[in-house]
N, C-alpha and C positions, 0 to 999 in steps of 0.2 A: 432306383438306387443312384446315389451321387457318385460322380466320377472323381478321380484323384485330383483333377484340376479344381473342381468345385469345392471339395473339402479343403484344399490348400488355400483357396481364395477366402473361404469363410474363416479359416483359422487366422490368416493374416489380417482380415478385417477386425476380428476380435482383439488381436494384439494392438492394432491401431487405435481401437476404442479405449482400451485400457491405458494406453500411453498418450492419451490426449493432452496431458499436462506437460509433456516434453516439448522442447522447442521443435518447430517444424523440421528443421534440417536433421536434427538427431533422430526424430521419429522416422523420417524417410530413409535414413541410413540404416536404422535397425530393421525396418520392414524389408528393405532390399537385401540385407545380409541374411535374414531368416528365409526369405524366398529363395535365394541362391542355395542356401544350405539344404533346404527341403528338396529343391530340384535335383541337386547332386545326389542326395540320398535315394530319391526315387529312381534315378538313372541306374544306381547300383543295385537297388532292390525293388524292382517294379511290383506294383500291386500291394505293397505293404504300407500304404499311406497312414493308416490308423496307428500302426506301431511307430512309425517315424514321428508323427505329431506328438505321441505320448513321450517319446524320447526327447523331443525338443523342449517340451514343458508346457505347463499351464500358462495361458496368456497373462493372467494376473501376476504369476511369479516372475515372468519375464519383465513385465512392466515395473514391478517393485525393484527388481535388480537393476534395470536401466535407470530408474529414478535415483536409486541409491548411488550408483556409479557416477552419474552425471552430477548429482549434488555434492558428492565427495571430491570429485576431481576437477570438474569444470568450474569456471567462475560465474556460471549462469545460475541465478537463484531459482530454485524450484518452487513453484506456487502450488498450494494445496487446491484440489478441485473444489469448486463451489465458492471460494472466497475471493471476492473482487477487491482490488486495491483502489483506493480513492486517489484521484490525481493530486500531485504534490502541491499544486497551487490552491486547492480547495481550503485547507486549513488556514492558509495565509490570508485569503480573501475573507474567511469567516472572522479572523482576528480583527481585521480592519473594520469590517462591517459591525462587529460587536462593539468596537470602540466608538464608532460614529453614531449609531442609532440612539443611544440614550440622550444625546444632545439635541435630537430633533424634537424632543418633547413627548410627554405622555408616558404613563406607567407601562403600557403595553409594549412600546418600543424599547423601554429599558429592559423588560424581561426577555424580549426577543434578542436583544444585544447580549444579555447574559447567557442565554441558551446558545447563541452563536459562538461565544468564547469557550463555553464548556465543550461544545462539539469540536471546536478546533483543537483544544487541548487533548481530547480523547484521540482524535485522528493522528495528531503528532506523536503521541505516546505509543500508539500501535504501529506507526509506520517504520519501515526498515530503511528509509532514505537517509537517516541521520544516526550518528553515534549517540550514546547516552549523554556525553558531555555537550554535544551540539544541541540536543533537545533541551537540556537544562539552560544553556546559554540563551537560546532563542525564546524559550518560554519565560525565562526570568525577565528579559527585556520586553516581551510582548504582553505578558499577563501579570506577573507577580509585582514588578515595579509600578505599573499603572494602577493596579488595585491598591497597593500600599499608598500611592499618591492620593487616590480618591478618599481612602479612609483618613489619611492625614488632613485632607482638606476639611473634613467635618469636625476634626478635633483641633484645628489650628486657631490661634488667637486672632486671626483676621476677622473683623466684624462681618457677619454674614448677611445682614439685612439693613438696607437704608444707607449704607456707606458708599462713598464714591470709589473707595479702594476695592470694594467687593467685585464689581464687574471686571476690573483689570486683573485682579488676582485670579478670579475664576477662569477667565479666558486664557490667561497665561498657563494655568494648570491644564486646561483642555489642550492647548497647543503642545505642551510638553508631553502629556500622556499620549497624544496622537503620534508625535514624533518617535517616542519610545516604542510604541506598537509597530510603527513602520520599520524602525531599526531592527526589532526582533524578527518581524516577518522577512525583512531583507536578509538578515543573517541566516535564517533557515533556508531561504531560497538560494542564496549564494553557496551554501555548504551542502546542498542536496547531492545525493549520489544517484546516478541514472541506473534504474533497475530494469 
């Protein structure tokens, strides 16, 4: 038969497991408060540990209440269990890599660059580091304007083959598109919020 101390330890361990998404300081404070409350109740009513633990509540209900209170009152964002955040720098690197790869030659690198840009856009859109306006500004500079510039290049009146103006115009466009992508990535980096 389990002792009161063993049952209390198992109960507090269950609460700790259920509150694993809380920040460490909040979780430790909650466990300490619950342990103290149970200890005081056991001192007043020895031998009634099962009844006391029932009164304290189910560990899942305690965890849900703690998460709700912390998310509602504290400025700390509560993360859902099992969902990992990607680092803020990852989409910015993907944007720049996606911009550079097509100019290294080959259809494979062009498609990899396109995939990198799409991945960057998805990560930025799902991130909570930026407001909607900041996301639109950064993505407009880093993705939309460069893509429009690429499309405009193919429909421009500049001769595309055999002209001496073609390489100058093409590399000017490449430089402008790269600088715009860097500007958009820089904008997103500068306006990120630390979560």
